Structures are given as C-alpha cells and as structure tokens.
Chimera marker file (.cmm) of the C-alpha trace (Angstrom):
<marker_set name="trace">
<marker id="1" x="-53.560" y="-150.905" z="80.189" r="1" g="1" b="0" radius="0.5"/>
<marker id="2" x="-55.389" y="-153.143" z="82.776" r="1" g="1" b="0" radius="0.5"/>
<marker id="3" x="-55.715" y="-154.044" z="86.220" r="1" g="1" b="0" radius="0.5"/>
<marker id="4" x="-56.492" y="-157.201" z="88.406" r="1" g="1" b="0" radius="0.5"/>
<marker id="5" x="-59.015" y="-156.083" z="90.724" r="1" g="1" b="0" radius="0.5"/>
<marker id="6" x="-60.108" y="-158.208" z="94.125" r="1" g="1" b="0" radius="0.5"/>
<marker id="7" x="-63.483" y="-158.471" z="94.943" r="1" g="1" b="0" radius="0.5"/>
<marker id="8" x="-62.215" y="-160.068" z="98.791" r="1" g="1" b="0" radius="0.5"/>
<marker id="9" x="-66.389" y="-159.784" z="98.976" r="1" g="1" b="0" radius="0.5"/>
<marker id="10" x="-66.676" y="-162.369" z="96.398" r="1" g="1" b="0" radius="0.5"/>
<marker id="11" x="-63.715" y="-164.402" z="96.983" r="1" g="1" b="0" radius="0.5"/>
<marker id="12" x="-64.751" y="-168.421" z="99.084" r="1" g="1" b="0" radius="0.5"/>
<marker id="13" x="-61.369" y="-169.760" z="98.828" r="1" g="1" b="0" radius="0.5"/>
<marker id="14" x="-61.522" y="-172.540" z="95.998" r="1" g="1" b="0" radius="0.5"/>
<marker id="15" x="-57.758" y="-171.939" z="95.219" r="1" g="1" b="0" radius="0.5"/>
<marker id="16" x="-59.180" y="-172.062" z="91.106" r="1" g="1" b="0" radius="0.5"/>
<marker id="17" x="-56.917" y="-169.190" z="91.202" r="1" g="1" b="0" radius="0.5"/>
<marker id="18" x="-53.620" y="-170.800" z="92.292" r="1" g="1" b="0" radius="0.5"/>
<marker id="19" x="-54.834" y="-174.042" z="90.577" r="1" g="1" b="0" radius="0.5"/>
<marker id="20" x="-54.609" y="-172.266" z="87.528" r="1" g="1" b="0" radius="0.5"/>
<marker id="21" x="-51.284" y="-169.873" z="88.324" r="1" g="1" b="0" radius="0.5"/>
<marker id="22" x="-49.927" y="-173.316" z="88.945" r="1" g="1" b="0" radius="0.5"/>
<marker id="23" x="-50.832" y="-174.665" z="86.029" r="1" g="1" b="0" radius="0.5"/>
<marker id="24" x="-49.715" y="-172.247" z="84.345" r="1" g="1" b="0" radius="0.5"/>
<marker id="25" x="-46.431" y="-172.720" z="84.671" r="1" g="1" b="0" radius="0.5"/>
<marker id="26" x="-46.712" y="-176.127" z="84.140" r="1" g="1" b="0" radius="0.5"/>
<marker id="27" x="-44.846" y="-178.531" z="81.289" r="1" g="1" b="0" radius="0.5"/>
<marker id="28" x="-47.602" y="-180.644" z="82.064" r="1" g="1" b="0" radius="0.5"/>
<marker id="29" x="-50.677" y="-178.240" z="80.810" r="1" g="1" b="0" radius="0.5"/>
<marker id="30" x="-52.757" y="-180.891" z="82.332" r="1" g="1" b="0" radius="0.5"/>
<marker id="31" x="-54.281" y="-180.184" z="85.832" r="1" g="1" b="0" radius="0.5"/>
<marker id="32" x="-54.985" y="-184.165" z="86.996" r="1" g="1" b="0" radius="0.5"/>
<marker id="33" x="-51.355" y="-184.205" z="86.312" r="1" g="1" b="0" radius="0.5"/>
<marker id="34" x="-50.447" y="-181.123" z="87.977" r="1" g="1" b="0" radius="0.5"/>
<marker id="35" x="-48.334" y="-181.984" z="90.878" r="1" g="1" b="0" radius="0.5"/>
<marker id="36" x="-49.412" y="-180.058" z="93.696" r="1" g="1" b="0" radius="0.5"/>
<marker id="37" x="-46.031" y="-181.291" z="95.520" r="1" g="1" b="0" radius="0.5"/>
<marker id="38" x="-43.952" y="-180.189" z="92.932" r="1" g="1" b="0" radius="0.5"/>
<marker id="39" x="-40.795" y="-177.173" z="93.334" r="1" g="1" b="0" radius="0.5"/>
<marker id="40" x="-41.159" y="-176.283" z="89.881" r="1" g="1" b="0" radius="0.5"/>
<marker id="41" x="-44.765" y="-175.506" z="89.967" r="1" g="1" b="0" radius="0.5"/>
<marker id="42" x="-45.485" y="-172.658" z="91.962" r="1" g="1" b="0" radius="0.5"/>
<marker id="43" x="-48.100" y="-170.677" z="92.010" r="1" g="1" b="0" radius="0.5"/>
<marker id="44" x="-47.639" y="-166.733" z="91.532" r="1" g="1" b="0" radius="0.5"/>
<marker id="45" x="-50.386" y="-166.000" z="93.794" r="1" g="1" b="0" radius="0.5"/>
<marker id="46" x="-51.991" y="-167.620" z="97.007" r="1" g="1" b="0" radius="0.5"/>
<marker id="47" x="-55.118" y="-166.910" z="99.368" r="1" g="1" b="0" radius="0.5"/>
<marker id="48" x="-54.587" y="-166.181" z="103.121" r="1" g="1" b="0" radius="0.5"/>
<marker id="49" x="-57.365" y="-166.049" z="105.722" r="1" g="1" b="0" radius="0.5"/>
<marker id="50" x="-57.619" y="-161.963" z="107.161" r="1" g="1" b="0" radius="0.5"/>
<marker id="51" x="-58.607" y="-162.660" z="111.363" r="1" g="1" b="0" radius="0.5"/>
<marker id="52" x="-61.930" y="-163.118" z="110.810" r="1" g="1" b="0" radius="0.5"/>
<marker id="53" x="-61.406" y="-166.395" z="108.462" r="1" g="1" b="0" radius="0.5"/>
<marker id="54" x="-62.218" y="-165.185" z="105.996" r="1" g="1" b="0" radius="0.5"/>
<marker id="55" x="-60.378" y="-165.824" z="101.945" r="1" g="1" b="0" radius="0.5"/>
<marker id="56" x="-58.346" y="-163.597" z="100.284" r="1" g="1" b="0" radius="0.5"/>
<marker id="57" x="-57.051" y="-163.847" z="97.748" r="1" g="1" b="0" radius="0.5"/>
<marker id="58" x="-52.972" y="-162.515" z="97.808" r="1" g="1" b="0" radius="0.5"/>
<marker id="59" x="-52.045" y="-161.624" z="93.816" r="1" g="1" b="0" radius="0.5"/>
<marker id="60" x="-50.617" y="-159.134" z="92.040" r="1" g="1" b="0" radius="0.5"/>
<marker id="61" x="-51.982" y="-156.546" z="91.408" r="1" g="1" b="0" radius="0.5"/>
<marker id="62" x="-49.673" y="-154.243" z="89.197" r="1" g="1" b="0" radius="0.5"/>
<marker id="63" x="-49.457" y="-151.450" z="90.566" r="1" g="1" b="0" radius="0.5"/>
<marker id="64" x="-49.606" y="-148.244" z="88.880" r="1" g="1" b="0" radius="0.5"/>
<marker id="65" x="-46.408" y="-146.893" z="91.288" r="1" g="1" b="0" radius="0.5"/>
<marker id="66" x="-44.987" y="-149.857" z="91.855" r="1" g="1" b="0" radius="0.5"/>
<marker id="67" x="-43.003" y="-150.258" z="95.265" r="1" g="1" b="0" radius="0.5"/>
<marker id="68" x="-41.348" y="-153.164" z="93.649" r="1" g="1" b="0" radius="0.5"/>
<marker id="69" x="-39.629" y="-151.129" z="90.856" r="1" g="1" b="0" radius="0.5"/>
<marker id="70" x="-39.377" y="-149.026" z="92.930" r="1" g="1" b="0" radius="0.5"/>
<marker id="71" x="-36.904" y="-150.252" z="95.020" r="1" g="1" b="0" radius="0.5"/>
<marker id="72" x="-34.878" y="-153.105" z="92.804" r="1" g="1" b="0" radius="0.5"/>
<marker id="73" x="-31.729" y="-151.357" z="92.141" r="1" g="1" b="0" radius="0.5"/>
<marker id="74" x="-30.610" y="-154.142" z="89.438" r="1" g="1" b="0" radius="0.5"/>
<marker id="75" x="-33.096" y="-153.398" z="86.775" r="1" g="1" b="0" radius="0.5"/>
<marker id="76" x="-35.026" y="-156.516" z="87.126" r="1" g="1" b="0" radius="0.5"/>
<marker id="77" x="-38.810" y="-155.385" z="87.974" r="1" g="1" b="0" radius="0.5"/>
<marker id="78" x="-39.685" y="-153.014" z="84.783" r="1" g="1" b="0" radius="0.5"/>
<marker id="79" x="-43.330" y="-151.281" z="84.438" r="1" g="1" b="0" radius="0.5"/>
<marker id="80" x="-44.672" y="-150.994" z="81.048" r="1" g="1" b="0" radius="0.5"/>
<marker id="81" x="-45.850" y="-148.494" z="80.378" r="1" g="1" b="0" radius="0.5"/>
<marker id="82" x="-48.072" y="-148.867" z="77.586" r="1" g="1" b="0" radius="0.5"/>
<marker id="83" x="-49.248" y="-153.136" z="78.810" r="1" g="1" b="0" radius="0.5"/>
<marker id="84" x="-49.255" y="-150.976" z="82.991" r="1" g="1" b="0" radius="0.5"/>
<marker id="85" x="-47.734" y="-154.764" z="83.134" r="1" g="1" b="0" radius="0.5"/>
<marker id="86" x="-45.026" y="-154.566" z="85.953" r="1" g="1" b="0" radius="0.5"/>
<marker id="87" x="-42.170" y="-157.261" z="84.919" r="1" g="1" b="0" radius="0.5"/>
<marker id="88" x="-39.139" y="-159.338" z="86.638" r="1" g="1" b="0" radius="0.5"/>
<marker id="89" x="-35.807" y="-159.911" z="84.942" r="1" g="1" b="0" radius="0.5"/>
<marker id="90" x="-34.032" y="-163.181" z="86.762" r="1" g="1" b="0" radius="0.5"/>
<marker id="91" x="-31.305" y="-162.168" z="84.860" r="1" g="1" b="0" radius="0.5"/>
<marker id="92" x="-31.279" y="-158.883" z="86.273" r="1" g="1" b="0" radius="0.5"/>
<marker id="93" x="-32.207" y="-159.859" z="89.511" r="1" g="1" b="0" radius="0.5"/>
<marker id="94" x="-28.821" y="-159.519" z="92.330" r="1" g="1" b="0" radius="0.5"/>
<marker id="95" x="-31.420" y="-161.145" z="94.727" r="1" g="1" b="0" radius="0.5"/>
<marker id="96" x="-31.409" y="-159.197" z="97.400" r="1" g="1" b="0" radius="0.5"/>
<marker id="97" x="-35.020" y="-159.182" z="98.183" r="1" g="1" b="0" radius="0.5"/>
<marker id="98" x="-36.228" y="-155.600" z="98.334" r="1" g="1" b="0" radius="0.5"/>
<marker id="99" x="-39.120" y="-156.116" z="96.026" r="1" g="1" b="0" radius="0.5"/>
<marker id="100" x="-40.024" y="-158.323" z="97.845" r="1" g="1" b="0" radius="0.5"/>
<marker id="101" x="-40.066" y="-156.189" z="101.475" r="1" g="1" b="0" radius="0.5"/>
<marker id="102" x="-42.107" y="-153.751" z="99.657" r="1" g="1" b="0" radius="0.5"/>
<marker id="103" x="-44.459" y="-155.435" z="98.229" r="1" g="1" b="0" radius="0.5"/>
<marker id="104" x="-47.022" y="-153.300" z="99.820" r="1" g="1" b="0" radius="0.5"/>
<marker id="105" x="-49.678" y="-156.666" z="99.421" r="1" g="1" b="0" radius="0.5"/>
<marker id="106" x="-47.173" y="-158.823" z="99.993" r="1" g="1" b="0" radius="0.5"/>
<marker id="107" x="-47.364" y="-160.599" z="97.269" r="1" g="1" b="0" radius="0.5"/>
<marker id="108" x="-43.129" y="-161.841" z="95.905" r="1" g="1" b="0" radius="0.5"/>
<marker id="109" x="-41.765" y="-164.138" z="97.028" r="1" g="1" b="0" radius="0.5"/>
<marker id="110" x="-38.115" y="-166.627" z="96.747" r="1" g="1" b="0" radius="0.5"/>
<marker id="111" x="-38.819" y="-169.539" z="95.029" r="1" g="1" b="0" radius="0.5"/>
<marker id="112" x="-38.977" y="-172.058" z="98.021" r="1" g="1" b="0" radius="0.5"/>
<marker id="113" x="-36.657" y="-174.614" z="94.920" r="1" g="1" b="0" radius="0.5"/>
<marker id="114" x="-33.665" y="-172.388" z="94.637" r="1" g="1" b="0" radius="0.5"/>
<marker id="115" x="-34.503" y="-168.352" z="96.779" r="1" g="1" b="0" radius="0.5"/>
<marker id="116" x="-32.735" y="-167.508" z="93.331" r="1" g="1" b="0" radius="0.5"/>
<marker id="117" x="-35.967" y="-166.457" z="91.590" r="1" g="1" b="0" radius="0.5"/>
<marker id="118" x="-39.124" y="-164.378" z="93.053" r="1" g="1" b="0" radius="0.5"/>
<marker id="119" x="-41.791" y="-165.298" z="91.398" r="1" g="1" b="0" radius="0.5"/>
<marker id="120" x="-43.051" y="-162.403" z="90.201" r="1" g="1" b="0" radius="0.5"/>
<marker id="121" x="-47.481" y="-162.139" z="88.317" r="1" g="1" b="0" radius="0.5"/>
<marker id="122" x="-47.100" y="-161.240" z="84.867" r="1" g="1" b="0" radius="0.5"/>
<marker id="123" x="-50.478" y="-161.032" z="84.013" r="1" g="1" b="0" radius="0.5"/>
<marker id="124" x="-50.391" y="-164.413" z="81.170" r="1" g="1" b="0" radius="0.5"/>
<marker id="125" x="-49.420" y="-161.743" z="78.789" r="1" g="1" b="0" radius="0.5"/>
<marker id="126" x="-47.812" y="-164.592" z="76.507" r="1" g="1" b="0" radius="0.5"/>
<marker id="127" x="-51.527" y="-165.576" z="76.420" r="1" g="1" b="0" radius="0.5"/>
<marker id="128" x="-53.101" y="-162.763" z="76.057" r="1" g="1" b="0" radius="0.5"/>
<marker id="129" x="-55.971" y="-163.025" z="79.842" r="1" g="1" b="0" radius="0.5"/>
<marker id="130" x="-54.930" y="-163.387" z="83.244" r="1" g="1" b="0" radius="0.5"/>
<marker id="131" x="-55.749" y="-167.281" z="84.252" r="1" g="1" b="0" radius="0.5"/>
<marker id="132" x="-56.539" y="-166.225" z="87.641" r="1" g="1" b="0" radius="0.5"/>
<marker id="133" x="-59.107" y="-163.558" z="85.985" r="1" g="1" b="0" radius="0.5"/>
<marker id="134" x="-60.274" y="-166.581" z="83.853" r="1" g="1" b="0" radius="0.5"/>
<marker id="135" x="-60.424" y="-169.769" z="86.520" r="1" g="1" b="0" radius="0.5"/>
<marker id="136" x="-62.500" y="-167.587" z="89.017" r="1" g="1" b="0" radius="0.5"/>
<marker id="137" x="-65.151" y="-168.814" z="89.722" r="1" g="1" b="0" radius="0.5"/>
<marker id="138" x="-67.247" y="-166.060" z="91.798" r="1" g="1" b="0" radius="0.5"/>
<marker id="139" x="-66.081" y="-162.740" z="89.870" r="1" g="1" b="0" radius="0.5"/>
<marker id="140" x="-63.596" y="-162.100" z="92.593" r="1" g="1" b="0" radius="0.5"/>
<marker id="141" x="-60.960" y="-161.061" z="90.629" r="1" g="1" b="0" radius="0.5"/>
<marker id="142" x="-61.335" y="-159.257" z="87.508" r="1" g="1" b="0" radius="0.5"/>
<marker id="143" x="-59.767" y="-157.625" z="85.141" r="1" g="1" b="0" radius="0.5"/>
<marker id="144" x="-60.172" y="-153.395" z="84.240" r="1" g="1" b="0" radius="0.5"/>
<marker id="145" x="-59.194" y="-151.680" z="81.278" r="1" g="1" b="0" radius="0.5"/>
<marker id="146" x="-57.953" y="-148.130" z="82.497" r="1" g="1" b="0" radius="0.5"/>
<marker id="147" x="-59.295" y="-145.547" z="80.396" r="1" g="1" b="0" radius="0.5"/>
<marker id="148" x="-56.826" y="-142.770" z="80.788" r="1" g="1" b="0" radius="0.5"/>
<marker id="149" x="-58.440" y="-139.297" z="80.180" r="1" g="1" b="0" radius="0.5"/>
<marker id="150" x="-58.074" y="-137.637" z="76.270" r="1" g="1" b="0" radius="0.5"/>
<marker id="151" x="-58.517" y="-134.386" z="77.842" r="1" g="1" b="0" radius="0.5"/>
<marker id="152" x="-54.958" y="-134.372" z="79.906" r="1" g="1" b="0" radius="0.5"/>
<marker id="153" x="-52.789" y="-136.073" z="76.832" r="1" g="1" b="0" radius="0.5"/>
<marker id="154" x="-51.382" y="-132.161" z="76.780" r="1" g="1" b="0" radius="0.5"/>
<marker id="155" x="-49.914" y="-133.188" z="80.178" r="1" g="1" b="0" radius="0.5"/>
<marker id="156" x="-51.890" y="-131.874" z="82.223" r="1" g="1" b="0" radius="0.5"/>
<link id1="1" id2="2" r="1" g="1" b="0" radius="0.2"/>
<link id1="2" id2="3" r="1" g="1" b="0" radius="0.2"/>
<link id1="3" id2="4" r="1" g="1" b="0" radius="0.2"/>
<link id1="4" id2="5" r="1" g="1" b="0" radius="0.2"/>
<link id1="5" id2="6" r="1" g="1" b="0" radius="0.2"/>
<link id1="6" id2="7" r="1" g="1" b="0" radius="0.2"/>
<link id1="7" id2="8" r="1" g="1" b="0" radius="0.2"/>
<link id1="8" id2="9" r="1" g="1" b="0" radius="0.2"/>
<link id1="9" id2="10" r="1" g="1" b="0" radius="0.2"/>
<link id1="10" id2="11" r="1" g="1" b="0" radius="0.2"/>
<link id1="11" id2="12" r="1" g="1" b="0" radius="0.2"/>
<link id1="12" id2="13" r="1" g="1" b="0" radius="0.2"/>
<link id1="13" id2="14" r="1" g="1" b="0" radius="0.2"/>
<link id1="14" id2="15" r="1" g="1" b="0" radius="0.2"/>
<link id1="15" id2="16" r="1" g="1" b="0" radius="0.2"/>
<link id1="16" id2="17" r="1" g="1" b="0" radius="0.2"/>
<link id1="17" id2="18" r="1" g="1" b="0" radius="0.2"/>
<link id1="18" id2="19" r="1" g="1" b="0" radius="0.2"/>
<link id1="19" id2="20" r="1" g="1" b="0" radius="0.2"/>
<link id1="20" id2="21" r="1" g="1" b="0" radius="0.2"/>
<link id1="21" id2="22" r="1" g="1" b="0" radius="0.2"/>
<link id1="22" id2="23" r="1" g="1" b="0" radius="0.2"/>
<link id1="23" id2="24" r="1" g="1" b="0" radius="0.2"/>
<link id1="24" id2="25" r="1" g="1" b="0" radius="0.2"/>
<link id1="25" id2="26" r="1" g="1" b="0" radius="0.2"/>
<link id1="26" id2="27" r="1" g="1" b="0" radius="0.2"/>
<link id1="27" id2="28" r="1" g="1" b="0" radius="0.2"/>
<link id1="28" id2="29" r="1" g="1" b="0" radius="0.2"/>
<link id1="29" id2="30" r="1" g="1" b="0" radius="0.2"/>
<link id1="30" id2="31" r="1" g="1" b="0" radius="0.2"/>
<link id1="31" id2="32" r="1" g="1" b="0" radius="0.2"/>
<link id1="32" id2="33" r="1" g="1" b="0" radius="0.2"/>
<link id1="33" id2="34" r="1" g="1" b="0" radius="0.2"/>
<link id1="34" id2="35" r="1" g="1" b="0" radius="0.2"/>
<link id1="35" id2="36" r="1" g="1" b="0" radius="0.2"/>
<link id1="36" id2="37" r="1" g="1" b="0" radius="0.2"/>
<link id1="37" id2="38" r="1" g="1" b="0" radius="0.2"/>
<link id1="38" id2="39" r="1" g="1" b="0" radius="0.2"/>
<link id1="39" id2="40" r="1" g="1" b="0" radius="0.2"/>
<link id1="40" id2="41" r="1" g="1" b="0" radius="0.2"/>
<link id1="41" id2="42" r="1" g="1" b="0" radius="0.2"/>
<link id1="42" id2="43" r="1" g="1" b="0" radius="0.2"/>
<link id1="43" id2="44" r="1" g="1" b="0" radius="0.2"/>
<link id1="44" id2="45" r="1" g="1" b="0" radius="0.2"/>
<link id1="45" id2="46" r="1" g="1" b="0" radius="0.2"/>
<link id1="46" id2="47" r="1" g="1" b="0" radius="0.2"/>
<link id1="47" id2="48" r="1" g="1" b="0" radius="0.2"/>
<link id1="48" id2="49" r="1" g="1" b="0" radius="0.2"/>
<link id1="49" id2="50" r="1" g="1" b="0" radius="0.2"/>
<link id1="50" id2="51" r="1" g="1" b="0" radius="0.2"/>
<link id1="51" id2="52" r="1" g="1" b="0" radius="0.2"/>
<link id1="52" id2="53" r="1" g="1" b="0" radius="0.2"/>
<link id1="53" id2="54" r="1" g="1" b="0" radius="0.2"/>
<link id1="54" id2="55" r="1" g="1" b="0" radius="0.2"/>
<link id1="55" id2="56" r="1" g="1" b="0" radius="0.2"/>
<link id1="56" id2="57" r="1" g="1" b="0" radius="0.2"/>
<link id1="57" id2="58" r="1" g="1" b="0" radius="0.2"/>
<link id1="58" id2="59" r="1" g="1" b="0" radius="0.2"/>
<link id1="59" id2="60" r="1" g="1" b="0" radius="0.2"/>
<link id1="60" id2="61" r="1" g="1" b="0" radius="0.2"/>
<link id1="61" id2="62" r="1" g="1" b="0" radius="0.2"/>
<link id1="62" id2="63" r="1" g="1" b="0" radius="0.2"/>
<link id1="63" id2="64" r="1" g="1" b="0" radius="0.2"/>
<link id1="64" id2="65" r="1" g="1" b="0" radius="0.2"/>
<link id1="65" id2="66" r="1" g="1" b="0" radius="0.2"/>
<link id1="66" id2="67" r="1" g="1" b="0" radius="0.2"/>
<link id1="67" id2="68" r="1" g="1" b="0" radius="0.2"/>
<link id1="68" id2="69" r="1" g="1" b="0" radius="0.2"/>
<link id1="69" id2="70" r="1" g="1" b="0" radius="0.2"/>
<link id1="70" id2="71" r="1" g="1" b="0" radius="0.2"/>
<link id1="71" id2="72" r="1" g="1" b="0" radius="0.2"/>
<link id1="72" id2="73" r="1" g="1" b="0" radius="0.2"/>
<link id1="73" id2="74" r="1" g="1" b="0" radius="0.2"/>
<link id1="74" id2="75" r="1" g="1" b="0" radius="0.2"/>
<link id1="75" id2="76" r="1" g="1" b="0" radius="0.2"/>
<link id1="76" id2="77" r="1" g="1" b="0" radius="0.2"/>
<link id1="77" id2="78" r="1" g="1" b="0" radius="0.2"/>
<link id1="78" id2="79" r="1" g="1" b="0" radius="0.2"/>
<link id1="79" id2="80" r="1" g="1" b="0" radius="0.2"/>
<link id1="80" id2="81" r="1" g="1" b="0" radius="0.2"/>
<link id1="81" id2="82" r="1" g="1" b="0" radius="0.2"/>
<link id1="82" id2="83" r="1" g="1" b="0" radius="0.2"/>
<link id1="83" id2="84" r="1" g="1" b="0" radius="0.2"/>
<link id1="84" id2="85" r="1" g="1" b="0" radius="0.2"/>
<link id1="85" id2="86" r="1" g="1" b="0" radius="0.2"/>
<link id1="86" id2="87" r="1" g="1" b="0" radius="0.2"/>
<link id1="87" id2="88" r="1" g="1" b="0" radius="0.2"/>
<link id1="88" id2="89" r="1" g="1" b="0" radius="0.2"/>
<link id1="89" id2="90" r="1" g="1" b="0" radius="0.2"/>
<link id1="90" id2="91" r="1" g="1" b="0" radius="0.2"/>
<link id1="91" id2="92" r="1" g="1" b="0" radius="0.2"/>
<link id1="92" id2="93" r="1" g="1" b="0" radius="0.2"/>
<link id1="93" id2="94" r="1" g="1" b="0" radius="0.2"/>
<link id1="94" id2="95" r="1" g="1" b="0" radius="0.2"/>
<link id1="95" id2="96" r="1" g="1" b="0" radius="0.2"/>
<link id1="96" id2="97" r="1" g="1" b="0" radius="0.2"/>
<link id1="97" id2="98" r="1" g="1" b="0" radius="0.2"/>
<link id1="98" id2="99" r="1" g="1" b="0" radius="0.2"/>
<link id1="99" id2="100" r="1" g="1" b="0" radius="0.2"/>
<link id1="100" id2="101" r="1" g="1" b="0" radius="0.2"/>
<link id1="101" id2="102" r="1" g="1" b="0" radius="0.2"/>
<link id1="102" id2="103" r="1" g="1" b="0" radius="0.2"/>
<link id1="103" id2="104" r="1" g="1" b="0" radius="0.2"/>
<link id1="104" id2="105" r="1" g="1" b="0" radius="0.2"/>
<link id1="105" id2="106" r="1" g="1" b="0" radius="0.2"/>
<link id1="106" id2="107" r="1" g="1" b="0" radius="0.2"/>
<link id1="107" id2="108" r="1" g="1" b="0" radius="0.2"/>
<link id1="108" id2="109" r="1" g="1" b="0" radius="0.2"/>
<link id1="109" id2="110" r="1" g="1" b="0" radius="0.2"/>
<link id1="110" id2="111" r="1" g="1" b="0" radius="0.2"/>
<link id1="111" id2="112" r="1" g="1" b="0" radius="0.2"/>
<link id1="112" id2="113" r="1" g="1" b="0" radius="0.2"/>
<link id1="113" id2="114" r="1" g="1" b="0" radius="0.2"/>
<link id1="114" id2="115" r="1" g="1" b="0" radius="0.2"/>
<link id1="115" id2="116" r="1" g="1" b="0" radius="0.2"/>
<link id1="116" id2="117" r="1" g="1" b="0" radius="0.2"/>
<link id1="117" id2="118" r="1" g="1" b="0" radius="0.2"/>
<link id1="118" id2="119" r="1" g="1" b="0" radius="0.2"/>
<link id1="119" id2="120" r="1" g="1" b="0" radius="0.2"/>
<link id1="120" id2="121" r="1" g="1" b="0" radius="0.2"/>
<link id1="121" id2="122" r="1" g="1" b="0" radius="0.2"/>
<link id1="122" id2="123" r="1" g="1" b="0" radius="0.2"/>
<link id1="123" id2="124" r="1" g="1" b="0" radius="0.2"/>
<link id1="124" id2="125" r="1" g="1" b="0" radius="0.2"/>
<link id1="125" id2="126" r="1" g="1" b="0" radius="0.2"/>
<link id1="126" id2="127" r="1" g="1" b="0" radius="0.2"/>
<link id1="127" id2="128" r="1" g="1" b="0" radius="0.2"/>
<link id1="128" id2="129" r="1" g="1" b="0" radius="0.2"/>
<link id1="129" id2="130" r="1" g="1" b="0" radius="0.2"/>
<link id1="130" id2="131" r="1" g="1" b="0" radius="0.2"/>
<link id1="131" id2="132" r="1" g="1" b="0" radius="0.2"/>
<link id1="132" id2="133" r="1" g="1" b="0" radius="0.2"/>
<link id1="133" id2="134" r="1" g="1" b="0" radius="0.2"/>
<link id1="134" id2="135" r="1" g="1" b="0" radius="0.2"/>
<link id1="135" id2="136" r="1" g="1" b="0" radius="0.2"/>
<link id1="136" id2="137" r="1" g="1" b="0" radius="0.2"/>
<link id1="137" id2="138" r="1" g="1" b="0" radius="0.2"/>
<link id1="138" id2="139" r="1" g="1" b="0" radius="0.2"/>
<link id1="139" id2="140" r="1" g="1" b="0" radius="0.2"/>
<link id1="140" id2="141" r="1" g="1" b="0" radius="0.2"/>
<link id1="141" id2="142" r="1" g="1" b="0" radius="0.2"/>
<link id1="142" id2="143" r="1" g="1" b="0" radius="0.2"/>
<link id1="143" id2="144" r="1" g="1" b="0" radius="0.2"/>
<link id1="144" id2="145" r="1" g="1" b="0" radius="0.2"/>
<link id1="145" id2="146" r="1" g="1" b="0" radius="0.2"/>
<link id1="146" id2="147" r="1" g="1" b="0" radius="0.2"/>
<link id1="147" id2="148" r="1" g="1" b="0" radius="0.2"/>
<link id1="148" id2="149" r="1" g="1" b="0" radius="0.2"/>
<link id1="149" id2="150" r="1" g="1" b="0" radius="0.2"/>
<link id1="150" id2="151" r="1" g="1" b="0" radius="0.2"/>
<link id1="151" id2="152" r="1" g="1" b="0" radius="0.2"/>
<link id1="152" id2="153" r="1" g="1" b="0" radius="0.2"/>
<link id1="153" id2="154" r="1" g="1" b="0" radius="0.2"/>
<link id1="154" id2="155" r="1" g="1" b="0" radius="0.2"/>
<link id1="155" id2="156" r="1" g="1" b="0" radius="0.2"/>
</marker_set>
C-alpha cells in the first residue's frame, strides 16, 4: 500500500503539483497548451497559505480510515484494501456532499462546472505513479510504501 506524505516545511508554493494534476486530467497532455481557466481541467489538489503565509499542499492522503468513505451513503467512495487507494465512482454518487464535509484535510469539493461530480485524487492509478509526487521539485510531496507487519498477519 502507498500513502502520500506531505512535508510542509519543504513546500515553496510553486504549484508544480497543481499543474501536474491539471495536466493529468487534461485531454491535451501538453503543459504549453494547458488552459488554466478551463473548468474541465480542475486540479484534485491545491495549495493554501497558513496563518504565517507559508504554503501548505492540500493533497488527498488516502487515509487509513477515510472519513469520506465512512460517511458516503451511496457507496461512491471506497477504499481498496490491497492498494490503499480511496476511489470515487461518480455513477454511484448521490451528490450529498457528505464526503466533502467529512474530509479532515478540506480537500474534496464539487466540480466548479456542474457541481455534480466530486473532485477526488485517484493517486494517478492508471499511470502508476502520482504526478504531484513526480513533479514536486523540493520533495515536499512523497510517496511512502506502507509495510504491514508480517508477524501480525494472524490478526493480532
């Protein structure tokens, strides 16, 4: 299983992670033609400033016990026990926004265009490695492989 880790001390607020996410979800696949104002290219992550004006990456952590999954009444939010990826199925979504309200990181939000789809990181599962991690020049966003304790595999 993988988890995305954030070291906010290393973040410079360059927004490379945001642009990488937008490009991942863009049909053009070219940074030079990426339309930053196209609502279809919304990022699944963003950068906030804390009270000291320091940048903080807000990225889905694919929590061990995800509140978005626990509060989702329709079953649209699920966690894959093998990969650890928390997924969103827009076809099952009832658009109740319970997942949005439950996310402890304030990450989930409805899309700006229709308000009918929840924007949710899929850890770039289809391409094998999160673009936000691959494009972070300072190492503020990393991917950690979680190793389960094999001694406790019997249920301890």
